[in-house]
N, C-alpha and C positions, 0 to 999 in steps of 0.2 A: 766561485772558489778561487782563492789566491794560488797561483801556480807554485808547485813544489820547487821548481827551479829558482824562483825568486826567493822563497823561504830559505833554500840552501845557501844562496848567495848572501842573503841578509845575515844568517847565523855565522857564516864565514867571516863577515866584517865586524860583527859584534864581539866584544870581549865580555864573556859571561862573568869573569871575576870582577870587572868594573860594575856590571849591572847588579850582581848580588851584593857587592861590597857597599853599595849605597845604603843597604838596609841591615847588613849583617857584618859584624867585625870579624874579618878573616885573618888567619895567620898561615904563613907558608909552612907546609909540612911535607917535605920531599917534593915530588912532582906536582902535588895538588895543594889546595888551600883548605883549611879546616876552620870551623866555627860552631857556635851553639845554634842548633836548629831553630829557625823562626816559626816552625809549624807545630812544635810541641815543647813542653817544659823539660829541660834537661840541665844537669850540672856539668857533665863532661861532654866535650864536643864529639858528636858523631855525624856531623853534617860536612860533607866534602864537596868541593867544587874543582872540576878538572879543566884547566885552561886549554889543554891539548884536545880533549874530547868535547869541550864546550858543553858540559853537562854537570848537573848537580844531583846528589843523592844523599839521603839521610839513612844511615844504617840502623837508626833507632825506630823511626816511624814509617820509613819506606817512601817518603816524599822524593820526587825525582822529576827531571825534565830539562829542557833547554832554557835559554834566556827568555823565550816566549812563555813557556810554562811557568817560570818563576814569577814573572810579572802578573800572570793570570791568577796564580795561587796566592801570592802575597799581597797584591794591591787590589784584587777583585776586578781587574780589567777583563773584557771579553777577548776572544782570540784575535779578532780584527783590530781591536783597540791596542792590544799588546804589540801586534805586528806594526801598526802605524807608529806607535811610540818609539820602538826600536829603529824603525826605518828613518824617522825624522831625525833621530840622534846621529845617524851616520850619513845623512844627506841623500837617502834613497826615496823614490816615489813608488808607492804601492799600487800595483795594477789591481783595480777593484771592479766588481760588478756594479751596474747602475743602482744607485740608492744605498750603497754601503758606505758607511763612514760619513763624517761631517766635515765642515769647513775648518781648516786649521790655520793658525797664523803661520806665515813663512818661518822656516827654521831660524834664520838669523834674527828676525824681528822678535820672535818668541823668546830667544835667549836674551836679547837686550831688555825686554820687559821683565823677565824673571830676574835678571841681574839687579835692576833698580829696586825691585820689590825686596830682594834679599838684603840689599844694602840698607834700605829703609828699616827693615825688620831688625837688623843688627843695631842700628842707631836707636830705635825705640827701646830695645832691651837694655842698652847701655844707659839710657836716660832714666830708666826705672830705678836704678841703683841709688841715685841721688834724689829721687822725688819722694820726699817724706810723706806728703799728703796721699800720694798714690799707694805707697807701701802700707800706710795706716788703713786705707780703705780696704785693700786686699786682706790684711790681717783681720780687720773687722768682719769680713765675710768668711773668716775661718780658713783662709787659704795659706798653705805653707810655701816656703821658697822652692821646695822640690816640685810641687804642682805647678807653680808659676813658671819654673824653668821647663817643665815637661811640655807645657802648651806654648812656650815662647812668649809669654806676656811681656808687654813693654809699656812705655809712657810717651805720649806726644806732648812736649812742653807747651805752655801757653806762649803765644807769640805768632806772628804772621808768616815768617819766612825762615823757620829753623832748619828746614832741609837744605837751605842754601849753603850751610856749613858742611853738608854731606856730599852734595853734588856740585862739582866745579861748574857745570853748565846747567844752572838752575832753569834757564829758559828753554832747555832741550824739550822737544815735543814728546819724547818718550815718557817724561814725568807726567805730562798731561794725559797721555794715552793710558798710562798705568793707573790713573785715578788718584795720584798722590797730591796733585796741586789743582788749583782752579784759576782760570783766567777771568779777571773782572772785566766788566764792560768799560770801565775807566781806563784811560791810557796815560802813560808817562810822557815826559817831555820829548822822547824819541818816537812817540806814536805807537809804542808797543803796549799791549794789554797788561795791566798790572796783575801780577801773579802772587798767589798766597797759598800756604799749606792747607789742604783739606781738613786734616786732623789737628786739633789744638786742645790742649789741656784735657786729654782723654786717656783712659786705660786702653791699651791697644791689644787686640786679639788677632794674631795672624791666622788667616784662613788658608789652608793648604789643600792641594789636590791629592789624588791617591798616590802620587810619587813623592809627596812630602815637600813639594815646592810651594813657596808662598805666592799666592795668586791674588790675594785681596786682604783687606783688613776690616775688622769691626772695631768701633771705638765707643767706649762708655764714658760719658762726660762726668767729670768730678765737680760736684756742686749742683747748682740749680739750673744749669744751661739747657738749651734745647737745640736739636732733639736729644733725648736721653741716650739713645743708641744711634750710631751713624755707621753705615756700611759703605765700602767702596762702590763706585758706580759700575755698570756693565762695561767690561773691557774685552779685548781679544783673548785674555787669559781667564776671565771670570764671568760666569753667568749664574745669577742667583737661583734660577730655576733648575739648575743641574748640580749644584755643589751643596755639601753638607758640612757644617762646622764640626770639627772633632773626629771626622771619620778616619783620617790618617792615624791619629793618635789612638783611636779605639779599636783598631782592627784585631789585634791579638786578644783583647779583652772580650770582644764580640765572639770570637771563636771559642774562648774558654767558657763564657757564660751560656752560649747556645742561642742567644737572642740579642737584638739591638733595641735600645730604648730611645725613642725620638721625643725630644722635649722642645720647648718653644724659644729658648734663648741660649746664647753662648755662655752666659754667666751660670745658668743651670748646669750646663755640661761640665764646666770646670769645677763647680761646687760638688756635683755628684761624684766626680772622679776622686775628690778629696774625701768624700764620705763613704767610699767603698763601692761605687757604681761606675767604673771606668768604661763601661760599654754604652755610654750615652752619646748621642749626636743631636744637632739642631739644624733646622732650616734657617735661612738667612733673611729674615724680614719679609718672607714671601710664603704663600700657601704651599703645602706639600704638593709636589707634581708627580706624574707617572715616572718621570726620569729619576727623581729622588728614590721612589720605591724600587725601581729597576736596579739602581745602583746598590741599594741596601740588600736586595735579594741575591746579589752576587756574593755577599759576605755571609748570609745566614738565611735559614728558611723560616725564622720567626721574628716578627717586628711587633713591638709594643709601643703605641703612641700614647704619650702622656699629655693631658691638657688640663687647664684650669677648669673648674666646674661652672664658671660664669657663662654668660651668653656668648661672649667673644670666643671662649674656649670651645663651646659647642659648635660655633660656625667653623672654626678651624678644623675641628674633628670631622665635620661633614665634608669639607674639602679634601681632607686626607682620605676619607672613605671613597670619594669619587676617584681619587688617584690610584687607590688600591684595587678597585674592581677588575680592571683588565688583567691584573697579575695574580688574582686569587686562584689557587689551584688546590687539588685535593690533599696535597702533602705539604702545604704551607700554612703557617699560623699567623694571622694578622689580628691584633687585639687593640682595644681602646680603653685607656684608663682615665678616669675623671676624678681629680682630687677635690677635696672640700674647697668652697669658694675662697676661704681665707688663706689657702696655702698654695705655694708653688712647690716643685719637688724638693728644692733646697730647704725651705722652711719646714716642710713636712718631715723630712728625715731628721732635721735637728731637733724638732719637738718630740717626735714619736719614736725615732730610732730606725736603723736600717732594717731590722726584722719586720717592723710594721709596714715599711715601704715595700719590702719583698712580698709580704702577704697581699698588699694591694695589687701589685703586679700580677701575682698568681690569680687574683680574682677579676682581672680586667675582662671587659666584654669582648667576646669573639666577634669577628666581622659579621657573621650571620645574625647575631642577636642585635648588634648595633643597627644594622640595616633595617631589620624588622621594627625596632623601636622608632627609628626615624620615619618610616612609612606609616606606622599606625598611631603615632603620637597625636593627640588632640582630634582624633577622628571619632565621629559618632557611629560606631560600628553596628549599632542596632538599627541604623537607618540606611536605606539603599544609597543615599547620597554620600554618606560617610565611607561606605565600602567602595563605592565607585572612585572616590577621591584617593583612597589608599591604593587602589589598582593603578590609577593615573600616575601617582608618584613612584610606584614600584616599577613600572614598565621600563623607563630608561636605565634604572639601576640594574635590573635583572638582565637587560639586553647587553649591558657592559660587561657582565660576567662571562667567562669562558663557559661553553656548554659542557659542564663536567658534573660529577656527583655532588659537589658542594652546591651548585646552582639548583640541582634537582631537589636537594634537601631543603633549601631555603624556600623554593616554590611550594613544596609540600607543607611546610610550616605556615606559610602565608595563607594557603588555601584553608588550612585548618582553623587559623585565627579568624578568617573572614567567614567561615562556614559555607564556603563555595566549593563546587566540584573542582578537582585538580585540572581536568582537561579544559574547563572553562577559564581558569586563571591562566593556564598556559597559552590558550588561544588569545585571550584579551591582552596579554602582555607581549604578544608577537614573538613567542619563543620557539615556534615550530621550525623556522629557518633561522639558525643562529646568526647573529650579527657579529662579524669579526671586529675585534678591538685593535686599535693601531699600536704598534711598537711594544708588543708584549715581551717581557723577559721570558726566555724559553723555560717552560715549566719542567722541573726535574721530575722524572718518573721514579716510582718506587724501585728499590733494588730487585733484580730478578736473579734468582738462584739458578745458574746454569749447571747442569749435571750430566754425568755419563759421557757419551760420545760427542754430544754437542759441546760440552765443556772442553773436551780434548781438542776438538777442531778449532774452537774459538781461541783457546789459549795459544795454540800454535800460530794462528793468524796474527794475534797481537804481538807475539814475540818476534816473528819473522814476516812482516807484512808483504814482502816480495812474493811469498808463497801464494798470495791471492791471485797473482797474475799467471800462475801455473795451473789454475783450475779450469776444467772444461765447462762448456755451457751446461752439460748434464750434471756435473758436480755442483755448480751454482744453483741449479734447479732443486737439487736435493736439499741444500742448505735453506733455500727459500721456502721449502715445504715444512720445515721444522717449527716448533712452537716459539723458537727464538729467531725467526726470520728477520725481524726488524734489526736485531743486533748484527747478524751476519751481513745484511744488505748495507748497513751503514759502514761497517769495517771494510767490506769489499769495495765500496765506492771510493773510500780514501786510498785503498791499495792501488786502485786503477789510476787515481789522480796523481799519486806519487810516483808511479811507474817503477823504473829501475832504482830510483833513489829512496824507495820506501824503506824506512827503518823504524825500530821500536820507539826511539826517542821522539821522532817526528810525529808518529801516529798518536802517541800518548798526549802530545800537546793538542792535536786536533780534536781528540775525543773529550777533552776537559769541558768543552762548551756544549757537549751533547746533552740531549734530554735524558739519555741513559747513562750519564756520567757516573752515577753511584754504582751501577752494575759493573762498569769497566774498572772503576777504582778498586773494587774488591779483587778483581782478576789481576790487576797490576801489582797489588800488594802480595798476592799469592805468588806471582811470578818472581818478584824481587826478594821474597823471603828465603830464596835458595841462593847461596853464595855463588854457585857456578853460573847462574843466570845473570847475576850482577856483573860477574867477570866477563861473560860472553856478550852481554847486551850494552853495558855501560862503559866498561873499562877496555873494550876491544880496540887495539891499535892496528889499522889496516896496513901500516908500513912494516909491521913485524911479520916476516914470512911464516913463522911457526903459528902465530895467532891467526893469520889469514887462512892457512890450511885447515886449522881447527874450525874456523867459522864456516868454511865451505863444507866440511864434514857434517857440522851441526845442521846446516841448511838442508842438505840432502836427507839427513835423518828425520828432520822435522817435516819435510815434504812427504816422506813415506808415511809418517804418523798421520799427517793430515789426510792423505788419500785413503788410508785405512779407516780412519774415523768416518769419512764421507761414505765409503762403501758400507760400513756397518750401519750407518744411519739409513742408507738406501735399503739395505737388506731388511732392517726392522720395519720400515714403512711398507715394504712389499708384503711382509708377513702379516702386518696389522690389517692391510687392505684385504688380503685373502681370508683372514679370520672373520672379518666383518661380513664378507660375501657369503661364506659357508654357514655362518650363523643364521642367515635369513632362510636357509632351506633351498627351495626351488629357485633356479636362476633362469633368466631369459636367454635366448640364443646369443645375444650380444654380450651378456654377462658371462656366459660360458666361454666365449672366445677370449674375453678379457682375462678370465681366471686361468685359462690355459697359458696365455702369454705371460702372466705374472708367475705362474708355476715354473716355467722355463727360466724366467729372469731370476727367480729365487735360487734355482739350482746353480745357475752361472755365478751369482754373487757368493753363494756358499762356497763354491770351489775357489773363487778368488780369495776369500777370507781365510780359507784353509792353507 
């Protein structure tokens, strides 16, 4: 766990107005900045950013958090990734546990690479304005100027060294490392390798990371040249196996639609956005990887993969299935859509219309059905050999799935189709001891409705996390014995980690990455629906003596409420235990002793509650 002292120092150095301002147009309004909320549709600004509190809050939808929370919510980064991103921007090194985080380009070097990519992107966009053949091609594909501008499309002119007019130091190694140029094996009269532009006479598609920075390009040749599509090579900024074209542009549309559509090419992404499906993304000339799936599941719980119906499309779908298996959970939907062989998504929508395409998406095969189809296809199930072959192919797929209800249902269906006993299929597929899959995106659990005294206790802990450090071992044991023990244990572990610096805004950031995030989010919305809580938790100024006194009064009041809730939970559990014992009738000597002790305990607790 990253130390709270480091997070506090980081947030003190980061300017939240600058961070949010990269994505939201903000205007000064008194001491704060206002803008249209990026998390829900609104016409009048209700989204406020406080430079003094280093916090954002939407009075419309309840979205809130620090700069860390904003990056997590808006760009889909994990907690550690968001911290790493902010730290790198201010030149800090994040203390990490072994195995957390990946290799990053040094800050100065990454800025240099990003800078040359941005300048190249601006140049290509400028060249498109005068490239009649490129404009005609885009118009022929039905793309408007608005969509071309939205995706930052450009044109790389024909010619070998056009970028020499953009960069004074065309021989700079940074251009080579960014993948914009290629060094030939041939040398000039000075013995230097001859250098030329990688992209020539191509429509240019900027590839952006989740922060919106250009990290690579895809180029579609005009005319009959080869290759038809050309991507940037692997660089310190760009890895094909972890980036998705159009994800930055599609984030809001994915939230609105409730699902993401994964297609096979960036031209499909742009065309679908024009045709009313702006929630599409594409892999970049590589098979779908577990990292791609993990990145998408940070944006939505439903992914629909769209593939051509030919043999190549089927092979790509199978690789996507393999990538999805470690991430399949009971509350996620992963589906596979196969279009007729003569169509790609663009041509299908143009010929049959958006409604027909939406209907095809709704009918897409769920992961379970696609997996069973793959395993059983072409097998002679009336023969022992055919059934054995099906089990042989099913085994690695089933082992890659998490040991959850979805896997159990697929195993049931497989056993039924094979006409084999369930326990036999389970044993032959080696499912008794679950095989852990690597690098799983944390599966989000279903919402848990917390009620009564447990709700009262948890709400107070979320609002004032320092209260967790005031609980005794007996108090913690009471909370651990409730039906919501997992929630209490998680919150209290963060309370302990943050110590005296524990605050609502820091705790809410940490819990965004939790498997129980949905349960906490409901509680956060409930807390912030009350104006006085917004005032006390978000707008609190510790330098104001009157506010500081009120905060201390609130803390003492909430501590008393928390202790009272814990006592009531304890009292109820003692009463439940006694009721269970007396229902059984005769008690053993040991049980009689326990019942007597519990009776005394109940009386003492009742007196305290009174």
